[in-house]
Structures are given as structure tokens and as C-alpha cells.
N, C-alpha and C positions, 0 to 999 in steps of 0.2 A: 548731218553736221558732225564733224569729228570732235570728240570730247577731249578737253585738256586734262592735265594731270590733276588739278583741283577737283574737277567734276568727277573723275574716276575715284578719287579719294573719298569724296562725299558719298558716292554710290556704294563704295566698299563698306563704309561705316554703316550705312543703312542695311546692307545685306548681312553684315556681321550680327546686328541686333536681331534680324529676322531669321538668321540661320539659313540663308538661301545662297551663300557662296558655295563654291566647289567644296571647300572644307566644311562648311555648314552642312552640306548634303551628306558628306562622308560621316560627320558626327551623328546626323540623324539616323543614317543607316546603321551605325554602330549601336545606337540606342535600341533600334529595332532588333538588332541581332542579340543584344543583351537580354531584351525582354522575351525573346523567343528561346532563350537558353543556349544561344550559340557561343557566347563567350564562356570558355571552359571546355567547349567541344572542339573538334578538329577545325571547324570553320573559323571560330574565334581565335584560336591559337595562331593560325597563319597570319591573321591581321596584326596580332600583337607581337609577332616576331620581327617586325621592322621591315617587312617586304612590301609596304605600301608603295604605290606609284610615285615616282619622284616629282616634286613640284617643279614648275618651269617659270622662267622669267626672272629678271633681276631689276632692282631700282637704280636710279642714278645716284652714285654715292661719292662723287668727286670731293665735295666739301668735307664729308665725314672722313674720307680716306686721308685727306690732307691733315686733318686734326690728329690722326693716329700716327703720323710719321714722326719718328724720333731721330733727329739728325745725328750723324756720326759725332761721337764725343759727348753727346748729351745723354742724360739719364731719364728713364721712365719715371712718371709721376707716381705709379703704383707698383707694388710688389704682390704677386700672387703665389699661393702655395697650392700645388696640385697633388692629389693622390695619384698613384700609378698602378693600382690594381695588383695583378699577380707578379709584377716585377718587384714588389716589396719595398719600393722606395718612395720618396717625396720629391717633387720637382718644383723648382722656383722659377717663376717667369716674371718678366717686366711687362707692365701694361701701360700704354696701349700697343707697344711694339709686338707683343706676344713672343718675344725672344726667350728661349730657355737659358737661364743664367747658371743654374746649378742642378745637379741631381744628388740628392742626399740619401745614401744608403741607410736603411733602417732595419728591416727584417731579412735582408737579402745578403748574399755574398757578392761584393762588388770588387772585381779584380783590378779595376782601374784605380780606385781609391785605396785598395788593400784593406777592405773592411770585411770582417766576418771570417768564419772558417770555411774550408781548411786552408785557403791560400792567403788570408789576410793577417792583420796584426793580432797579437795575443789578447789584448784587452777587449777588443770588440768581439772576438771569438768567444771569450769567456762570458761576456754579457749575454750573447745569444744563447750560449749553453745553459746559463743559469735560468734563463727565461723559457726553458723547454727544450732547447737543443735543436730547434728547427732553423734551417738557414734558407727558408723561403717564407713569403708572407703575401697577403692580399690586402693592400692598403686601400681604405675607402674614404674616410672623412677627416681631413685636416682641420684643426681649429687653433687659432692663435689665442694666447692667454689675454685676459681682460683686467681692467681696473675701471670701475664705475661705468660699465656698459660700453667702453671703447677699448680697442686693442692697446695693450701696454708694451708689446714688442719683446717680451722676455722669452717665451717658449712657443713652440708649435707642437701640438699633440696629434697623434695619429693612431688609428686602430689597425689591427690585423684580424680580418674576418676568419682566416683559415685556422688559426690556432688560439683564438681568444686572448689576445694580448693588446696592451696599450704601450706606446712608446712616447718619449719626450725628446724633442729636439731643442737644444739651446740655440737661441737666435743671436748670440754674440759670436759664436764660432760656426754656427750652422752645422752642428754635428749632433748625432744621437748620443744622449748621455745616460738614458735609463730606459729599461723595458720591464714591464710588469705583466706576469702571466696571471690571469684571473682564475680563481678556484671555481669549481662547480659549473663552468660553462665550457662549451666546445667551440662556439663561434660568436664573434662580436661584429655586428653590422653597424648599428648606429653608434655615434660618439658625439658628445657635446661637452662644453665646459661651462662652469659657473661664470656668469657675467657680472654679478654684483654681490658684495662690494668689490671682490676681485676673484680671480680664478683660484679658489680654494679647491673645490671638487672638480674632478674630471669624471664624466658619467659615460657608461658603456651599456649598450642594450644587446643582450644575447638573443639571437634570432632563432636558432635551432633548439627546439625543445628536446630535452634529454631526461632520463631518469636521474634522481638525486638521492644518494650519490650515484654517479655514473660509473659503477665498478662491476657491473654484470649481475648484481644480485636481483634486479627487478626486470630482467629480460624475460618476456613472455614467449615461449617457444611455439608460436602459432604463425599464421600467415600474415599478409600485409593488411591489417585491419585495426579497428579501434581498440581491440583488446591489448594491442602492443603499446599504444600511445597514451592510454588513460593516465598513466603515472608520470608522464613527461611534463616538465615545467621549464619556464625561462626565468632569468634573474636580471634585474637592473642593478648594476654595480656602481659604487662610488669610490673613487681613488683620490687620495690627497695629492694635489698637483705639485706640492713642494717636496714631499717625501717619496711620492709614488707608491705608497703603501695602500692596499685595499682597506677601506674603512668599514663599509657595510654593503649588504646586498638585500634587495627586496624581490620576493617571488611574486610574479604577476601572471595574469591570464593572457593567453594569446602569444603568437610569435611576434617579438618586437622587431620593428623595422628601422625607422629613423627616429631621431630624438632631438630635443631642444630644451633650452632654459629661458626663463623670463629675465626682465631687467630689474627685478627687485630681490632676487635671491630666494624666492619662495618655493618655486616648483621646478621639477624636471619632468618632462612629458615625452612619451614614446608612442608612435603609431603602432597599432597591432593588427595582425591579420590571423587567419586560421583559428577562429574561436573554437571550432569543433575538433581541433587536434587532428586534422587530416593528414594523410600520408602520401597523397598524390595530387596532381593538379585539380582534378574534379572535386575532391573532398576538401582541399585547402581553400578553394575559391567559392565554396557553397554559401556561407553566410552572406545575406544581402547587406547587412550593416555591421561594421566593426566599431572600433573605438580608438581614442587616444587616451592612454592611461596617464594620469597626473599623479606624481608622488610628492607629498607634502614634506619638504626637507626638514622643517623644524619639528614636525611630529615624529619623524623617523629618529632624529637625534634624541628627542625626549624619551622615546621608547627604548632606545639602546641604553640610555642613562638609567632607566628604570629596570633594566635587565630583561625586557620583554622580547627576547630573541632566542634563536637556537643556532647551532652550528651543524654543518653537514659533513659527514665523513671525517676525514683527517684534517680538514680546514678549520682554523680558529676564527675565521671571519664571521661576524654577526650576520645572521640571515633573518629577515622579518617577513611576515606573511602579509602581502599586499593584494591578495586575490579578492574577487568581488565580496563585498561585505566588510572589508577592512576600513578603519577610519584613517589609515595612512594614505589611501589612494582614492581617486575619483575616476570613473570610466565615462568619458564624454563620447556620445555616439558620433561616428563619422561614416560617410558613405563608403561603399564596398571596397574592401582591401586597401585602406589608406597607405600612403607611402611617405612622402616628405612632410615635414612640419617645421615651421619657423615663426619667430616672433616679429610682429610689426615694429618698426623703429620707435613708435610712440609708446610702446610697452602695453598697449591696451588689449591686443589680440594675439592668438596663435592662428595660423592658417594651415590646415591639413588638406592634403591633396588626395583625391579619391582613387586614382590609378585605374580601377576597373569600373568606376562610375565617372561620367564626364563632368564632375563637380568638384569644387573646393568648399571646405567648411570653415567658416570664421568663428572662432571660439572666444568669447568674452572672458578675460581673465578675472575681472572683478566678480563676475557671476560664478566662476569656478570656486572662488573663495566662499561664496554663499552655498555652493553645493557641499563643500567640506563642512560647513556649519549646519547642514541639513535644512537650510532655508529654501533651497531650490532643488528640483530634480535635475539629474545630469543633462537631459535634453534641453533644459531651459538655459543652459550656458551657451547654446548655439546662437550666435548673433546673425549669421547669414549662411545660406547655401546658394552658390552661384554656379550655373552651368557655363563652363568655359570651353569645352571641347573634349575630344576623346583622348584618354591616356594622360591626365594631369599627374605630374610626378613631383615637381619642386617649384617653390615660389621664393622670389627675392623682391627687393624694394628699392625705390629711388629716393625716398625721403620727402616726396611731394604728394604723398597720399596714394601712390600707385603701386600696384603689384605686378610682377611678371612671372607667368607660370609656363613651364614646359609642357607641351602636348606630344607625348611620344608617338601615338598612333597617327595623329594628324600632321606630324612633322612641322609643328608651329610653335612660336612664342606668342603668348597672348598677354596683352597689357590690359589691366582692369583697375578700376578705382574702388578702394576699400569701402569708403563711406557710402558711395553710390550703391554698392552691392548690398550693404545693410539696409539702405532705404528701400531698394527694390524687394528685398526679402520681407520687409514689413508692409508691402503693399503699394509703394509709390510707383506708379506705372509711367511716370514722366521721365525718370532717370534712365540712363543707358550706361550701365557699369562697364561694358566692354568698350575699350578705347581703340584697340587695334589688334589685328592678328598678322604676324609676319611669318612667311614660310622660311624654314631653316632646312639645312641639308646635312644629314637626315636623321630623324628619330632622336630627338634630344632627351637626355636623361636629366642630369643636374644642370643648373645654371648658376652663375656667380656674377654679382654686380659690385661695383666699387664701394667699399665700406658698408655694403648692405647688411653684413652680419653684426653691425653695431647700431647704437642709437644716434649715430651721425653719418648716415649714408650721403654720398656726394652726387649720386644720380648721373654720372658721366658715361660709364661704360658697362656693358653687360656681355658676358661670354656664355654662349650656348654650347654645352659639352655634348656633341652629337655622337651617337654610337656607330653610325654608318656614314661613309663618305661616297660610296658608289662611284659616280662619274666625275668627282671634283678634282682628282689628281691623276698624275701619270700612273699607269698600272705597274705594280711591283710584285706581281704574283698573286696567289690566292689570299694572302693576308693583307687586307686593305688597311691603310692608316685610318684612324678615327679623325674627326673633324671638329676642332674648336673654332667657333665662329665669333668674331668680335662684332658687337652691335653698339651703335651710338644711341644712347637713351637720353641725351641732354635736352632734346627738344620734345615737341608734342608727339612726333612720330618716331618710331624705331627705324633705324637705318642700318642695314647690313654693310659692314665695312670690309671684312677680310675672312678668308678661309685659312686655317692653320692646321696642317697635318700633325698628328701626335701618335706616339707609340703606345702600345698596350698599357693600361687601359685607364685613362683619366676619369675616375668616378666622380669626384667632387673637387671643388676649388674654393678658396676664400681669398679675397683681394683686399689689401690694406693700403692706405697711403704710405708711401715709402718712408716718410718721416716718422711713422709710428714704430718702425723697426730701427730703434735708436741706439742700441748697445753694440753695434757691430764692431768687431776688432779685426784688424788686417794682418796682424802677426801674433804669435803666442809669446807670453812671458815665460822664458825658460824656467823661472822659479816655480811655475805651476806644476812642473814635473819632478817628482821625488827622485826619479831615475835619470835625470838629465846628465849628459856627459859633457863636462867642461873641457875646453882645449887643454891639451897636455895630460889628460887623465885617460886617454884612450889605451886600449890594450886587450890582451887575451888572457884569460885565467881559467885553469882547470880546477873545478871545485868538487870533483869526484872521479871515480874510475872511468865513467862514461858521460861526464857532464862538463860542458865548456860554455863560458860566458865571453862574448865578444863585445867590447865597448867601442863603438864606431861613431865617428862624426863626419859630417859633410859640410864643406864650405867651398862653393863652386870655384874651380872644378876639381877640388882635391878631396879624396876620401882618405881617412886615417883610421886604422892602418890599411895599407894597400895589399896586404896578404895576411893570412893566418893558417896555421896547421891544426888539423884535428885528425882523429882516427876513425876508421870505419866503425859504425855503431854508436858514435858519440851523439848525444842529444845536445844540440847547439842552440843557444839563445843569442840573437844579435840585438843589442840595444843601440838604436840609431838616433842620434840627436842632429837635427838640422840647425847648425849654428850660424847660418846666414841671417842677417837682420833686415835685409831688404824685402819689403812687402812684395808678394806675388812670386817670390823666388823659392818655389817648392822643389824638392828632390824626390826621386823614387829609389826604391831598393828592390832589385830583383836578383834572387839567387837562382842562377840557371840550373835547370835539370832537377830542381827540388820543389817546384810548385809554390813559390813564395814571391809575392809582390806587394809592396806597400807604398803609400804616398805620404811623405813627411813635409808638412808646411813649415814656414820660417818660425824658428823658436820651439818647434814641437819635437817630442821624443816618442818613438814607438818601439815596440818589441816584437820580434818574430822568432818562433821556435820550430825547429825541424830536426830530423834525424839525418846525419851524414851517412847514407846507407850504401854508398858505392865508392870505391877507391878511384882517385883520379884528380884532375884539376878542373875546378868549376869557377867561372868568373861571376862576380857580382857587379852590378852596374846601375847607373842612374837612368831611370826610365822617363823622367820629365825633363824636357829640354831646358837647360838652365844657363848655358854659357857657350861661347864660341868653341871651347874645348870640351863640350858636353860628352862627346864620344870617348874621350880619354878619361872620363870620370868613372873609373872602374878598379876592381881589385880581384885577387884570387883567393879562393878557399882550396887548400891543398889537403886532400883526404888520403892519409896513409893507410896502406893495406894492413889488415890484421889477419894473421893465419887462422883459418878455421871459421871466420865470420862469413855468413851466408849473405852476400851482397844482393841488393835489389836487382833482379834479372833485367837484361836488356831485351826489349820486345823483338821477336823475329823479324818483323817488317823493317825495323831500323837496321838490323844487320844485313838484310838482303836488299835494302834500298827500295822496297816495294811500297806503294801507297796503301793507306787504309781506306776502304771504300764503304759508302753508306749502302747497306743491303737493300734499303727501300728503293733505291734508284737503279739497281743493276739491270732491270728489265725495261727501263724507260727507253724510248727512241733516242737515237743520238741527236745531239744538238744540231740544228740545221737541216735535219732530214724529216720528212713527213712520217 
């Protein structure tokens, strides 16, 4: 007799609890491999690399797909903020349409927006220079600011793993307005913000242990071994979200990975791995149990007030000792190499994910307080340990008591009930905590659910941020897109709705109700800019032998002035005010042959500085289509020759009309030939 869909669903539920599905079998085999010591060896590494066999089959999703359609002219209900990995930016998406609305440059040089050096505007270039001078970044964890546990829509904060920086994006203009370089750390992976009473603190977890100070004095001239790493440490940093100044740092044991805060403003916690200060994969994954380190915020503030801190090197930031034995911290045991950690919406628990153990650990926050008071041992704060599948990385919530955890190795999303997990851990054999396992394509890292990062989740949509897409999209060469999959979680069962190709590399996302982002402005107030050029005040002024200021305005389709003269070797600053008052009417400014391009929004003023280093005529023009006479919106910079000045040379290939070829491809077969 043929089984109907309900029969198959019931059978699947039964198999999930028993661990006898195909995925259950793979999970069991992975546990055996771990027990045999294969994880950490060559055999385990291949499985963890994301090369597992692709799952097959899809569910009927017509009803869920219909819910996700946003008709032309209508807006999405939710707005999501995505990190973008080594592109250094933050991306804004509409949910459920999954449409990319904006790319916000943060740590990167964005030639389209004219952000950062060397091609962008002076102000953003200076901000990046003052924060270390790097014009690349690796963004990982975006977080919206809070008030009383829910998003307040003022800021979005993002970290740069590659250079130990934190940036703030204003959510009225959706532009980066501050970047802070953290002292004493080389890389920041985890980032979270204070949820209650508001986002005062922004916290950052340094992942890579380094000597302190890291100035070469403690380098041990030996091989790759423990003697080199014994003096390496990591710091948990606290930044004031309003001033963006670093307020304090706490030294902890272990490499910090991800982090989170509670809904009472008491703790910040980070998962940690590599307790033995290993230096390669086998030594870093050796300890069978690690921890989540909890930092007691009030105790840290009291210690600083009492002067119980030190400083490191040339930094004046207070540093406190939170290593094992400190009354500032509590180390709660978590299964092997924990990764993600997040608070349940009711504020009772943190859930930490095992990564190299097929388990999640539920930590009781009330009991954490008792650990700090020495009334309980750290292990007594564990409320539950649940086996969910192989490679658990991150967990989000629907507000109905359920959690959703990504399983990287299993290529699955697992839905489980929090209170049932606690009951099962305490011996209740009747409950079945696992509700459903859904195959995703493929190898999910983070996940994000609507309003899940707040105390008011809506439980409508979930996005699985998958690291591999394999066979899901048209081939575009060796660099495959990654795959963000939209999943409907509004009912009892998860339903996969859509595949969405994404560019390198969306690490994490956070999704808010669009009405929480409530301060958005569509034009700038010209009075905001001290250097604003009013109509009639345009002009060119020489302020030194080799220094020229150009005051330029744009009102579609007219640029004023339409030409100006400078001399070879002059350092030229163009101050450009977009004096159009119509929303959406942006202008661009490109100075040909001088490597400068900026985007100026309505009411905005930007500055660009460059050297006029070759005599001749160079047109500047608007790069953003703004008018029927857009192509005519241009002017000339006339550079007069100066006897004896050594002009920037013209490259030989331009003079000869020959192409510049990529050496890597010169020996490749011709296109169209075998």
C-alpha cells in the first residue's frame, strides 16, 4: 500500500528520534569517527570540509512560496542586515523577497559609492586611515542596536575580523559613521551588543591569541610548539556604542569564537575553543570539553572604579584579568569546540552549539548567577545537553518555545523544543525534543530568523546561510555562489521556499521588522555639512603655490563651474554639493584619468583630493543617471603645463594601443578549442 504524505511525516518523526534516518545514520557514523579519533585526522577533516553527498528530493512548497511573493510596488515586511565577509561591506535585504536593497561599504574601498581610499571621498578615506589604514576587511557579525530587548533602529554594528576593528552604521542614512580599532588584539571574530536597558556596550571577542603586548618582545625563537604559545592570550573588549571609545578589556582563557548578551544587562558570554593553546588543527581540537566564558559586567565596572586593572603597552585602555579563578568570570563547560551561542527569547537560557560534538548545551542563566556567588559549580548551570546532529553551529528561535540549529556536516536545519530538551536531560523518556530535520543545500553556517535576536520573535521566516551551492544554480566558473535559503517556519513543519545565490561571503545576518528601522531619511539636510556649497558661491580659489580648492555644485543637468584651470603638480580638492532636493536624485563625480569617483546623494556634500599630475584636458562628469541630459552633465579640468615638472608617464601599452594581458591565462587553450 502506498504511503501518503502524513504517513511519511510520522515515520520520519519516529526515525528522527531513533536516529535511523539517512541523516541519523551519518550522525551515528560521525560519532563513531569522533570516538575513534578520526575527527581531527585526515578522515575527519574531509567530512568537515563540506564535501558530504548532496541530499536529494524537495517538498511541495506552493503555499509557502505564495506567502513569500512581494508584488511589484509593495514593500517587504522585514529588513535584514547581512555581513559580507572579505568584501568588507554590509548588505541590506528585504524579507521574504530576499532582494538585495543596498550594499553599505564599511571597511572596503567601494568605487561605486566613492567610499574609502584611494579612489573615494576624503572623509571616508580619513576615517579608514585613522582606524589603521587598511582598505579591506572581513565582516562577520552585524547587530542592530537595542532598547529593552528589542531593536531600536538607530545603529547597526559590524566587526572586521582581519584587523580587529568595529564599525557603526547609522540607520537614518545607512552610512558608516565611525570605525574603532581595538588595542591589544589582532582579530575580532565574535561581536554582540548590550540588549538591556539599551545598547550602551558593544562587545568584541578576539579569536587569535597573541603575546601582550604584541610588539615582538615575547617571541620565542623555536619551532611550532607550545613554547611559542604559552604567553598568548585573548581579550574580550567593551566599546561604548554612543562614543565608539574602547572602555575596557578582559583577558580570558581560550580562543574566543562567538558571543552574546542576556536580556537583563548582566552578562556577556563568549564560546571558547583551543584551551591548550594549540598551533595546528590537531592541537587546537584536542580538548574534549571547552567552555562558554561569562563576564559579569557589573563586577568589571566596579573593579575599574576601584582601580583593579592594568594597561598593556602603549594603550591606556583598562585591562582586567578574567582568566580561571577570577571573580569577574565564570567558565561553563560546553561540548567539544563550541561555536555559536545565543539567548532564548524568554531570557532564561543561553544555547551553545558544540561544532565538533553533535550536541547543543542549554545554560540556565539564573544558575550562572549562583555560580558567580559560589553557590553552584560551573557544571551545575547546564540545564540540558541535547544530541541534534553532526556539526551544530548556530541556533535561532521562533518565540513559541522552539529552537532551530544549523548542522554543517549533516546539511540540515533541525527544529527542537527547548523545554522538552530540558525534560529529556532530566530523565523524562516520554518527551521527544526533536521536532523536525530539514535538508538544506548545502552545509549551513549561520541562520537567521525574523526578530529572533530580540525578546519578540515573530516566528515567520528563517534563512539558512549555506556555504556551498554545488548544483543549485547555473555554472559560473570555479567560484560558485553561496546559497541563502528561505524557510517558512510559521507552521509546525519547516518548509523550504527559495534558493538565493549570494556573493562572497555572507557569514551572519540579523532580521528585523521593517518598522523597527524607523529613522530613515531620504535626503540630506544641507545644513548638516559645514562645507556645503550654496548656489552662487561656486568658484575656484588658489590657496597656495600648488594648492587649489574647487567649489562645485550639481543640479541636474548642470554642473557649476563647467570648467576650471589648474597647473601641473597642483593638489586639487573638489568640494561637491548635490543641491537637488528631489529624493533619489543622486549625482556622481568622476575625474577622468585621475582615479577618483564619488556618489553624492541629494543634499549631501563630499570632498575629493587628487594631484593634477599631467598637462592636458580632463573631463569630469556625472556617473549616476539623473536626467534626460545626463550625458551633458560634465565639465573640464584644464591642466596647464609647468616647465620642468615631471608629469605622470603614459604607460607604453596606451601609446602603442596594445592590450594588457593577464599572465596567468597566456598558456590557456583558446576559447572554443579543446
